[in-house]
N, C-alpha and C positions, 0 to 999 in steps of 0.2 A: 504493500500500500504506500509505504514511504517512497519507494522508488518511482511509483506512478506519479506521486505528488511532485517530486523533484523534476520529473520529465515534463509535467505540465507547466511548471514554473519556468523551466529552461525554454520551452517552446514559446511561452508568452513573451519572454524577454527577447528571444530571437526575432519573433514577428514584429515586436515594437521597434527593435533596432533597424529592421529592414524598411519599415514604413516611416520612420522618423529620423532619417539621415539628415544631419545638418547640411545646409547648402554649402557648396564648394566654390572656390574662386573660378571664374570663367575667363580663360585666356582668349583675348581678342586678336592679338597680333604678336608673333615672335619673329617676324621678318625672315621666314624660312623659304620664301619664294625664290625663284631663279632668275627673275627678270631685272633685278638690280634697280638702278636709279630710274628706269623707265616706268616703274610702278610706284613712284613716290611723287606727290604733288609738292613742289618746292619752288622757292624764288626769293628774291631780295631786291631792295631798291633804295634810293636816296643815299647811295654811298656804301651801304652795307653789302656784304658778300656772303654766300653760303654755297657749299658743295656737299653732296651726300653720296654714300655708297653703302652696300651691304658688306659688312666686314666679318672675317673669320678669325681675326687677331684677338679681339676682346669679346668674349661671349659669356653670357650668364646662363642661358638655357638654349638647348638645341645646338645648331651649328653656325648661326649667323646672328649679327646684331646690326642695328642702324647706326652708322657712323656719320656724325655731323661736324664738319669743319666750318668755322664761322669767323667773320671779321666784322665787328659792329661799330658803327659811328653814332653819335648822339641823335642825329636827325634821321637815321636809317631804320629799316625794318627788314624782316625776313620771316619765312615760314617753312616748315617741313611737315607735311600732312599725309595722313592715311585715312581712308574711309570712303564715303559715298557722297554724291552730289558735288564733287570737286571738279576743277577744270580738267585734271588728268583722270579720265574715267578708268584707267588701269589701276588706280590706287585703291579700288574697292576690293580689298583682299583680306578682310577680317575673317577669322576662322568661323564666325557665325554672323550672318547679316543682322543689322539692327532690328528689323521687324520680327525676327525669330528669338529675340532675347526677352526674358521675363524681367524687365527692369525693376519691377517692384521688389524683387528678391535681393537687389544689390544696393549698396550704400556708398561706394567709393570706387574711384579709379586707382590703379596701382601700376607702377612700372619700375624698372631697375635702371639706374644711371651709373655709368662709369665716368667719373669726373677727374679733374686735375686740381681740385681745391683752389681754384682761382677766385673764388668769391663772386662768380658771375650769377646774376639774377636771371632766371629762366622762366618763361611762361609756358604753361601747359593749357592749351585752349581746347574747348569742345564746342561743337555746333549742334543745336537741337533741331527738331523736325521743322520748326519755323525759321530756320537759318539764323537764329540769334546766337551770337558768340559769347561764351562764358570763359572765365580765366581763373586759373589757380597758379600762384607763384611759388617757386622753390629756389634753392640756391646750390650751386656747385661748391660745396664746402668740405669735400672729402675725396681723397685719392682712392681709386678703386670702386668696386660696386657698392651701391646702397639702394635700398628700397625707398621710393617716394610714394606717399599715399595722399590722394586728394579726395576727401569726402565730398559728396554731392553738395552738402550744405555749406561748404567752404568756397565754392565757386561764386564769382560775382560777374554780372553782365558787363561786358566791355563798354566803357564810355568813350574811349578814344577812337573806335572804329567798329562799324557793323556793315555787313554786306548790304548792297542796295535793295535786295529782295527780302531782307530780314523783317520779321514782325516782332520787335522786342516787347516783352512784358515783364522782364526781370525774373521770370521763373523758368527753370529748365523743363521744357515740354518734351517728354520722351516719345519716340526713341532718339537718343543721341546718334548722329549719323557720321561724325568724323572727329578726329583729334589732330592736334598739331603742336609743334614745339617751336619756341622762338627765344634764343638768347637775347636778353634785353640790355645788359651792361655793355658799354662801349669798350670791348676788349676783343682779342682774338684767341681762339682755342679750339679744342676738339673734345667732343663728348660722344659717348656711345649709349644707345637706348636699347633695352631688350625687355621682352615679356610684359607687354601691356595687357592688363587684365582687369576684370571687375571683381571687387571683394563683396562678400555677402553682407547684407544689412545686419547690424548688431541687434540681437534680440534683447529686449528689456525684461 
């Protein structure tokens, strides 16, 4: 009788574990494609310069990372983007398209940065379904790999620029359709980005 009771308890715990698995991070992009810079939407202007490649030298996950070489000036700008609705249609290479993501399950973007500890301020921007751009700032303050986490509630709507077809309302309207990186401090350097993912919403 005792053995049967133990079996029933074990079975109940097993079923509970199977049906109540905590949500896992969702990898959006690890830059593992083979088309290199032709599948990145990037550019620069007003004196700033940027070049990109898929690198095998510094890698956090998989076999490749995104290498960004930049030279920024105070009046300049640049962007390096992946996702959908961009000028470069080949850049839509997320591992899962935006419309097939259950965004309500997630609460933050995360990625890994290989920096040079130059103190450069870097913007991580996202674009929502209404083409409104939101920004999260971080800093290249460490040599080697580090994880950068941008919670949804820490993004702010960009006041310096929005796309002409944007419908800004100050709220992220899901799905998010693209992300981009922009070194903001007027310096030159190299950074590597790898494993862009969504982190599960924290349960209260």
